[in-house]
C-alpha positions as CSV (number, residue, x, y, z in Angstrom):
1,M,29.4,-21.6,-1.0
2,K,30.0,-19.3,-3.9
3,Q,28.2,-21.5,-6.2
4,L,25.6,-21.9,-3.8
5,S,25.3,-17.9,-2.9
6,K,24.7,-17.1,-6.9
7,I,22.0,-20.1,-7.1
8,L,19.8,-18.3,-4.1
9,L,20.3,-14.5,-5.3
10,A,18.9,-15.8,-9.0
11,L,16.2,-18.2,-7.2
12,L,15.2,-14.6,-4.9
13,L,13.4,-12.7,-8.0
14,L,10.2,-12.7,-7.9
15,A,8.3,-10.6,-4.8
16,L,4.8,-12.1,-5.7
17,P,1.2,-10.5,-5.6
18,V,-0.2,-12.1,-2.4
19,G,-1.9,-10.6,0.5
20,M,-3.5,-7.6,-1.1
21,S,-4.9,-5.3,1.9
22,A,-4.3,-1.7,1.3
23,Q,-6.6,0.6,2.8
24,I,-6.4,4.4,2.1
25,Y,-6.4,6.7,4.9
26,E,-6.8,10.4,4.1
27,L,-9.2,12.4,4.7
28,R,-10.8,14.8,1.5
29,P,-9.8,18.5,1.7
30,P,-13.3,20.4,2.6
31,K,-14.6,22.3,0.1
32,R,-15.0,26.0,1.8
33,T,-17.0,28.6,1.3
34,V,-15.9,32.4,0.7
35,T,-18.1,34.9,2.7
36,K,-19.0,38.8,2.1
37,P,-17.5,40.5,4.9
38,V,-20.7,41.6,7.4
39,K,-20.8,44.9,9.0
40,K,-19.2,44.8,12.4
41,T,-22.0,44.8,15.2
42,K,-22.1,43.7,19.1
43,K,-20.2,41.0,20.4
44,K,-22.6,38.2,21.1
45,K,-21.9,35.4,23.8
46,P,-19.8,32.9,22.2
47,A,-22.3,29.9,21.4
48,S,-22.6,26.5,23.0
49,K,-20.9,23.8,20.7
50,K,-24.2,22.4,20.4
51,E,-25.3,25.8,19.5
52,E,-22.8,26.2,17.0
53,A,-23.2,22.7,15.9
54,E,-26.6,23.7,14.9
55,E,-25.9,26.6,12.9
56,L,-23.5,24.6,10.7
57,T,-24.1,22.9,7.7
58,P,-22.9,19.3,7.1
59,E,-19.7,20.1,4.8
60,E,-19.0,23.3,7.5
61,M,-19.1,20.3,10.2
62,Y,-16.9,18.6,8.9
63,A,-14.3,21.1,7.9
64,K,-14.2,21.7,11.0
65,G,-13.3,17.9,11.9
66,Y,-10.9,18.4,8.9
67,D,-9.0,21.3,10.4
68,F,-9.0,19.3,13.5
69,Y,-7.3,16.2,12.0
70,Q,-4.6,18.7,10.2
71,A,-3.8,20.2,13.6
72,K,-3.5,16.3,15.3
73,D,-6.6,17.0,17.3
74,Y,-8.2,13.7,16.8
75,S,-10.6,13.7,19.6
76,Q,-11.9,17.2,18.5
77,A,-11.8,16.3,14.5
78,I,-13.9,12.7,15.3
79,E,-16.4,14.7,17.3
80,W,-17.2,17.2,14.4
81,L,-16.7,14.6,11.8
82,R,-19.3,12.1,14.0
83,K,-21.7,15.2,13.7
84,A,-21.7,15.5,10.1
85,A,-21.5,11.6,10.0
86,D,-24.9,11.7,11.3
87,K,-26.2,14.0,9.5
88,G,-25.4,11.3,6.1
89,H,-22.2,13.4,5.4
90,E,-20.4,10.2,3.4
91,D,-16.2,12.1,3.9
92,A,-17.4,12.1,7.4
93,Q,-18.5,8.7,7.6
94,Y,-15.4,7.3,5.9
95,G,-13.3,9.5,8.3
96,I,-14.9,8.0,11.6
97,G,-14.0,4.7,9.6
98,F,-10.4,5.0,9.6
99,F,-10.2,6.6,12.9
100,N,-11.6,3.9,14.6
101,A,-9.6,1.3,12.4
102,K,-6.2,3.6,12.8
103,G,-7.3,4.7,16.8
104,L,-7.0,8.1,16.0
105,G,-8.7,10.2,18.5
106,V,-10.2,7.0,19.8
107,Q,-9.7,3.3,21.1
108,Q,-8.8,0.8,17.8
109,D,-12.1,-0.5,17.0
110,Y,-12.7,-2.3,13.8
111,N,-16.4,-3.1,14.8
112,Q,-17.2,0.5,14.5
113,A,-14.6,1.1,11.1
114,V,-16.8,-1.3,9.2
115,Y,-20.1,0.0,10.4
116,W,-18.7,3.3,9.3
117,Y,-17.0,2.6,6.0
118,R,-20.2,0.4,5.3
119,K,-22.6,3.9,5.7
120,A,-20.1,5.9,3.0
121,A,-19.4,2.9,1.1
122,E,-23.2,2.5,0.6
123,Q,-23.4,6.5,-0.8
124,G,-20.9,5.2,-3.3
125,N,-17.6,6.8,-1.6
126,A,-15.0,4.9,-3.3
127,K,-12.1,5.5,-0.4
128,A,-14.4,3.3,2.1
129,Q,-15.5,1.1,0.1
130,N,-12.1,0.2,-1.1
131,N,-11.2,-0.2,3.0
132,L,-14.1,-2.1,3.7
133,G,-13.2,-4.8,0.9
134,S,-9.7,-4.6,2.8
135,C,-11.8,-5.3,5.9
136,Y,-13.3,-8.4,4.8
137,Y,-10.4,-9.4,3.1
138,N,-8.4,-9.3,6.1
139,N,-11.0,-10.7,8.7
140,R,-11.1,-7.2,10.6
141,G,-14.5,-6.2,12.1
142,V,-16.2,-8.9,9.7
143,Q,-16.1,-12.3,9.2
144,Q,-13.5,-12.9,6.9
145,D,-15.0,-13.4,3.2
146,Y,-13.2,-12.5,-0.2
147,S,-15.9,-12.6,-2.3
148,Q,-17.3,-9.5,-0.6
149,A,-14.1,-8.3,-0.8
150,V,-13.6,-8.3,-4.5
151,Y,-17.0,-7.1,-4.7
152,W,-15.8,-3.8,-3.1
153,Y,-12.8,-3.6,-4.4
154,R,-14.7,-3.4,-7.7
155,K,-16.8,-0.5,-6.7
156,A,-14.0,1.6,-5.9
157,A,-11.9,0.1,-8.6
158,E,-14.8,0.8,-11.6
159,Q,-14.6,4.8,-9.9
160,G,-11.0,4.9,-10.6
161,S,-9.6,4.4,-7.3
162,A,-5.7,3.4,-8.2
163,V,-5.3,1.4,-4.4
164,A,-8.2,-0.8,-5.2
165,Q,-7.4,-1.8,-9.0
166,N,-4.3,-2.8,-7.6
167,N,-6.1,-5.0,-4.9
168,L,-8.6,-6.0,-7.4
169,G,-5.5,-7.4,-9.7
170,G,-3.9,-9.4,-6.9
171,C,-7.8,-11.2,-5.8
172,Y,-7.4,-12.2,-9.8
173,Y,-4.1,-13.2,-9.5
174,N,-4.4,-15.1,-6.7
175,G,-7.9,-16.5,-7.4
176,Q,-9.4,-15.1,-4.3
177,G,-13.3,-14.4,-4.3
178,V,-12.6,-14.7,-7.6
179,Q,-12.1,-17.1,-10.6
180,Q,-8.0,-17.1,-10.9
181,D,-7.7,-15.0,-14.6
182,Y,-3.9,-13.4,-15.1
183,N,-5.3,-11.5,-18.2
184,Q,-8.0,-9.6,-15.7
185,A,-5.1,-9.4,-12.6
186,V,-3.0,-7.8,-16.0
187,Y,-6.3,-5.6,-17.0
188,W,-6.6,-3.8,-13.3
189,Y,-2.8,-4.2,-12.3
190,R,-2.3,-1.5,-15.4
191,K,-5.2,0.6,-14.5
192,A,-3.4,1.0,-11.6
193,A,0.1,1.2,-12.4
194,E,-1.0,3.9,-14.9
195,Q,-2.1,5.9,-12.3
196,E,1.7,5.5,-10.7
197,N,0.4,3.2,-8.1
198,P,4.2,1.4,-7.0
199,K,2.8,-1.5,-6.1
200,A,1.1,-2.4,-9.3
201,Q,3.5,-0.9,-11.3
202,C,6.1,-3.9,-9.3
203,Y,3.2,-6.8,-9.7
204,L,2.6,-5.6,-13.8
205,G,6.4,-6.6,-13.8
206,V,6.5,-9.7,-12.2
207,C,3.8,-10.6,-14.5
208,Y,5.6,-9.2,-17.4
209,E,8.8,-11.6,-16.3
210,N,6.5,-14.5,-16.0
211,G,4.3,-14.2,-19.0
212,K,1.6,-14.1,-16.6
213,G,-2.0,-12.9,-18.7
214,V,0.3,-11.0,-21.0
215,Q,3.2,-12.1,-23.6
216,Q,6.6,-12.9,-21.3
217,D,9.0,-9.9,-22.0
218,D,11.9,-9.2,-19.9
219,S,12.5,-5.2,-20.5
220,Q,8.7,-5.1,-19.8
221,A,9.0,-5.8,-16.7
222,V,12.4,-4.0,-16.3
223,Y,10.2,-1.1,-17.1
224,W,7.4,-1.3,-14.4
225,Y,10.2,-2.4,-11.9
226,K,11.8,0.6,-12.4
227,K,8.8,3.0,-12.2
228,A,8.0,1.6,-8.8
229,A,11.4,1.3,-7.6
230,E,11.9,5.3,-7.6
231,Q,8.7,5.4,-5.9
232,G,10.4,3.4,-2.8
233,N,8.6,0.1,-3.8
234,A,11.0,-2.4,-2.0
235,Q,9.7,-5.6,-3.9
236,A,10.4,-3.4,-7.3
237,Q,14.1,-2.7,-6.2
238,N,15.0,-6.1,-5.0
239,N,13.3,-7.4,-8.0
240,L,15.3,-4.8,-10.6
241,G,18.4,-5.5,-8.5
242,V,18.2,-9.3,-9.3
243,C,17.7,-8.1,-13.4
244,Y,20.8,-6.3,-13.5
245,E,22.3,-9.0,-11.3
246,K,21.0,-11.7,-14.0
247,G,21.2,-9.0,-17.1
248,K,17.6,-10.1,-17.6
249,G,16.2,-7.2,-19.7
250,I,18.9,-4.6,-19.3
251,Q,22.3,-4.7,-19.6
252,Q,24.0,-6.7,-17.1
253,D,25.5,-4.3,-14.5
254,Y,26.5,-5.6,-10.9
255,S,27.0,-2.2,-9.3
256,Q,23.3,-1.4,-10.2
257,A,22.3,-4.8,-9.1
258,V,24.4,-4.0,-5.5
259,Y,22.6,0.2,-5.5
260,W,18.8,-1.5,-5.6
261,H,19.3,-4.3,-3.4
262,R,20.8,-1.9,-1.0
263,K,18.1,0.3,-1.3
264,A,15.9,-2.6,-0.5
265,A,17.5,-3.7,1.9
266,E,17.8,-0.8,4.2
267,Q,13.9,-0.3,4.1
268,G,14.0,-4.2,5.6
269,N,13.2,-6.3,2.9
270,A,14.7,-9.8,4.0
271,I,14.9,-11.1,0.1
272,A,17.2,-8.3,-0.6
273,Q,19.1,-8.2,2.7
274,N,19.6,-12.0,1.8
275,N,21.2,-11.2,-1.9
276,L,23.1,-8.0,-0.9
277,G,25.0,-10.5,1.0
278,C,25.3,-12.9,-1.6
279,C,26.6,-9.4,-3.7
280,Y,29.6,-8.5,-0.9
281,Y,30.3,-12.6,-0.3
282,N,30.6,-13.1,-4.2
283,G,32.5,-9.5,-4.8
284,Q,30.2,-8.4,-7.7
285,G,29.4,-5.2,-7.8
286,V,31.6,-4.5,-4.8
287,E,34.4,-5.6,-3.1
288,K,34.3,-9.0,-0.9
289,D,33.8,-8.3,2.0
290,V,32.5,-11.7,4.5
291,P,31.8,-9.8,7.3
292,T,29.5,-7.4,5.7
293,A,27.9,-10.6,4.2
294,R,27.6,-12.0,7.3
295,Y,25.8,-9.1,8.5
296,W,23.4,-8.9,5.7
297,W,22.5,-13.0,5.4
298,Q,21.7,-12.1,9.7
299,K,19.3,-9.5,9.2
300,A,17.4,-11.4,7.2
301,A,18.2,-14.3,8.7
302,D,15.9,-12.1,11.8
303,Q,13.0,-12.7,9.5
304,G,13.2,-15.7,9.2
305,N,14.7,-15.9,5.6
306,E,15.5,-19.8,4.9
307,N,18.0,-19.2,2.5
308,A,20.2,-16.5,4.6
309,K,20.1,-18.9,7.3
310,Q,21.6,-21.3,5.1
311,N,24.3,-18.6,3.7
312,L,25.4,-18.0,7.1
313,Q,25.2,-22.0,7.9
314,N,27.7,-22.7,5.1
315,C,29.8,-19.3,5.9
316,H,32.8,-20.6,8.0
């Protein structure tokens, strides 16, 4: 069993770039205008919401929607965002899109999300472009179409969106909607990684470890895994743990391997849970503890990890 566990640990290193579908859910803070103080006048009767809206610019309507969003009053937020969106305000259109996608203030409706994302995306809104690409990628509110996903990811990526750059890199890595091209994958991963996007940092590390689109370099793989791991990326934490376990690109250190496997395992990463179980079973970086090994294998097995299931069957 000991030999089997070590083999499984060695095989479970790579978190490959699959299922690129990250969306962006955040509203831009409004542009506040500073007004000069006015002289006190006789109090007027409060205007109706309709009358109030008629006196506001689209950006001011958006600002009211933003304030309600910050206060977590989503039904009021979307009401004001819609008023601004109907006036062509792109950030409000994007906001209504993600409210519908998340079900904030309204029933979740991906068809409506796509409708509003497209309105904003066609005006050049990078967040909406990325999210529209993700809708095409994930078959949400629109028929799945990887080429359309790539089209919109590229629009956003060229505007500097790190999330879109990572998504586009994944499409090139996997050959989805575009001819597989590891060089292009690395190009876009690096763009996003340099903006501190943890997923892109992890996947750039994978490219370095495998020599995909770049010369194979274990030390560079470790460099990027560590940057992502320190931001909490579970896949990178697992990969970094195995680099420490195997002494790849860094001096072998079983205690550090356990440290990083545990970080990922506690986030629910099944591969790391299996690997941590192996560390406990083999007594590497931690005192040998078969019950704890079984605990972590069971955690991984409950998520469908076949290697963990095999370890449990062989551990009697």
